[in-house]
Structure formats: C-alpha cells, structure tokens
N, CA, C and O of each residue as an XYZ file, in Angstrom:
224
protein
N     124.158    -68.984     85.977
C     124.627    -68.621     84.620
C     124.636    -69.876     83.769
O     125.138    -70.931     84.159
N     124.069    -69.715     82.614
C     124.135    -70.801     81.657
C     125.432    -70.767     80.897
O     125.942    -69.691     80.586
N     125.972    -71.919     80.594
C     127.211    -71.989     79.839
C     126.996    -72.741     78.561
O     126.199    -73.676     78.476
N     127.727    -72.307     77.575
C     127.624    -72.898     76.214
C     128.556    -74.086     76.093
O     129.448    -74.262     76.923
N     128.362    -74.896     75.077
C     129.311    -76.003     74.846
C     130.748    -75.476     74.644
O     131.717    -76.126     75.035
N     130.858    -74.339     74.052
C     132.211    -73.754     73.828
C     132.842    -73.369     75.194
O     134.037    -73.564     75.414
N     132.033    -72.837     76.069
C     132.543    -72.465     77.404
C     132.967    -73.757     78.140
O     134.016    -73.790     78.782
N     132.162    -74.792     78.041
C     132.489    -76.058     78.683
C     133.804    -76.618     78.140
O     134.633    -77.094     78.916
N     134.008    -76.570     76.836
C     135.238    -77.062     76.193
C     136.421    -76.235     76.671
O     137.475    -76.795     76.970
N     136.271    -74.905     76.751
C     137.357    -74.071     77.204
C     137.715    -74.338     78.697
O     138.882    -74.322     79.088
N     136.692    -74.575     79.480
C     136.906    -74.911     80.881
C     137.715    -76.229     81.005
O     138.653    -76.341     81.795
N     137.315    -77.177     80.214
C     138.002    -78.496     80.202
C     139.475    -78.329     79.796
O     140.379    -78.867     80.434
N     139.681    -77.571     78.721
C     141.044    -77.397     78.197
C     141.919    -76.587     79.177
O     143.096    -76.900     79.359
N     141.363    -75.588     79.781
C     142.144    -74.703     80.621
C     142.354    -75.254     82.065
O     143.394    -75.059     82.694
N     141.333    -75.928     82.520
C     141.400    -76.288     83.980
C     141.183    -77.764     84.220
O     141.134    -78.190     85.374
N     141.051    -78.564     83.171
C     140.833    -80.014     83.276
C     139.625    -80.395     84.119
O     139.644    -81.407     84.819
N     138.570    -79.582     84.050
C     137.303    -79.882     84.742
C     136.189    -79.156     84.045
O     136.398    -78.125     83.407
N     135.028    -79.692     84.170
C     133.847    -79.037     83.607
C     133.179    -78.121     84.653
O     133.597    -78.048     85.809
N     132.145    -77.443     84.202
C     131.437    -76.524     85.098
C     130.761    -77.251     86.255
O     130.654    -76.702     87.352
N     130.304    -78.481     86.021
C     129.627    -79.207     87.110
C     130.653    -79.493     88.210
O     130.374    -79.281     89.390
N     131.838    -79.974     87.825
C     132.887    -80.263     88.837
C     133.349    -78.969     89.490
O     133.576    -78.941     90.700
N     133.490    -77.919     88.732
C     133.866    -76.619     89.263
C     132.879    -76.182     90.347
O     133.278    -75.679     91.397
N     131.604    -76.378     90.084
C     130.588    -75.893     91.027
C     130.383    -76.759     92.228
O     129.772    -76.326     93.205
N     130.886    -78.003     92.185
C     130.683    -78.913     93.304
C     131.542    -78.649     94.528
O     131.102    -78.862     95.658
N     132.774    -78.183     94.305
C     133.726    -78.033     95.396
C     134.315    -76.621     95.426
O     134.727    -76.071     94.405
N     134.337    -76.083     96.579
C     134.901    -74.766     96.772
C     136.402    -74.772     96.477
O     136.932    -73.774     95.988
N     137.102    -75.886     96.766
C     138.498    -75.995     96.489
C     138.779    -75.857     94.984
O     139.750    -75.218     94.577
N     137.913    -76.467     94.177
C     138.053    -76.366     92.707
C     137.892    -74.904     92.262
O     138.670    -74.408     91.447
N     136.895    -74.236     92.796
C     136.625    -72.860     92.441
C     137.807    -71.945     92.832
O     138.220    -71.076     92.065
N     138.318    -72.166     94.016
C     139.493    -71.386     94.484
C     140.684    -71.601     93.605
O     141.369    -70.645     93.241
N     140.954    -72.866     93.247
C     142.117    -73.195     92.410
C     141.992    -72.541     91.031
O     142.954    -71.971     90.516
N     140.773    -72.631     90.427
C     140.575    -72.005     89.116
C     140.706    -70.493     89.174
O     141.330    -69.882     88.306
N     140.125    -69.901     90.181
C     140.183    -68.439     90.291
C     141.609    -67.960     90.578
O     141.999    -66.899     90.093
N     142.386    -68.705     91.343
C     143.771    -68.336     91.569
C     144.553    -68.403     90.235
O     145.362    -67.525     89.931
N     144.299    -69.432     89.478
C     144.984    -69.561     88.173
C     144.580    -68.432     87.243
O     145.419    -67.864     86.544
N     143.293    -68.107     87.237
C     142.851    -66.994     86.400
C     143.481    -65.667     86.812
O     143.856    -64.854     85.968
N     143.589    -65.464     88.108
C     144.221    -64.222     88.624
C     145.679    -64.154     88.226
O     146.179    -63.110     87.807
N     146.354    -65.288     88.365
C     147.771    -65.353     87.990
C     147.959    -65.044     86.532
O     148.852    -64.277     86.173
N     147.119    -65.638     85.659
C     147.182    -65.361     84.207
C     146.895    -63.902     83.905
O     147.545    -63.297     83.052
N     145.906    -63.330     84.614
C     145.589    -61.932     84.416
C     146.740    -61.049     84.758
O     147.051    -60.134     83.994
N     147.413    -61.281     85.905
C     148.522    -60.487     86.321
C     149.702    -60.620     85.342
O     150.396    -59.649     85.043
N     149.903    -61.852     84.856
C     150.994    -62.088     83.869
C     150.732    -61.309     82.577
O     151.629    -60.662     82.037
N     149.488    -61.384     82.092
C     149.142    -60.623     80.872
C     149.234    -59.111     81.061
O     149.680    -58.384     80.173
N     148.814    -58.667     82.209
C     148.894    -57.205     82.533
C     150.359    -56.747     82.522
O     150.677    -55.655     82.051
N     151.236    -57.596     83.046
C     152.661    -57.252     83.085
C     153.228    -57.248     81.646
O     154.014    -56.369     81.290
N     152.828    -58.220     80.842
C     153.303    -58.271     79.460
C     152.841    -57.026     78.682
O     153.621    -56.435     77.935
N     151.601    -56.642     78.856
C     151.070    -55.439     78.181
C     151.851    -54.186     78.600
O     152.162    -53.324     77.777
N     152.150    -54.111     79.867
C     152.881    -52.959     80.387
C     154.261    -52.895     79.762
O     154.737    -51.823     79.389
N     154.916    -54.084     79.649
C     156.257    -54.108     79.051
C     156.171    -53.693     77.581
O     156.983    -52.891     77.120
N     155.215    -54.219     76.853
C     155.078    -53.876     75.422
C     154.758    -52.391     75.239
O     155.269    -51.733     74.333
N     153.904    -51.888     76.123
C     153.543    -50.443     76.034
C     154.768    -49.614     76.315
O     154.981    -48.588     75.669
N     155.585    -50.036     77.272
C     156.803    -49.320     77.596
C     157.748    -49.334     76.403
O     158.373    -48.315     76.113
N     157.869    -50.438     75.715
C     158.744    -50.571     74.560
C     158.252    -49.685     73.394
O     159.055    -49.077     72.685
N     156.962    -49.627     73.216
C     156.405    -48.818     72.130
C     156.617    -47.316     72.319
O     156.716    -46.572     71.342
N     156.684    -46.885     73.540
C     156.767    -45.450     73.859
C     158.197    -45.011     74.127
O     158.399    -43.932     74.685
N     159.197    -45.800     73.753
C     160.586    -45.383     73.940
C     161.017    -44.488     72.796
O     162.159    -44.030     72.767
C-alpha cells in the first residue's frame, strides 16, 4: 500500500514512528494495532453512551 505524506505525518503524530519503522518490526506493528484497537473500543463505548443519552 502506498501512503501519502499526510498519512506519514499522522502515523508520526499518533505513534511516534513512520511507516518504514512500522514495517520493519513485528513488535511495532503489534503495538500500533493494539493502540488502534483500544482507541476503537473507547470510541465505540462513547458512541453507545451518547446514543443511550439521546434516546432517553
């Protein structure tokens, strides 16, 4: 997959590494994906709470 300069910047800001470093080590990939999963679960929980509040 090709990545854009914007994607590279976002990767640096979010995970303190670029795509080259991400791709070099499995440990980096696992750490990034765990963080992404955690953020996804957190956002999903927030949306569920807001949805619950809206439908009261």
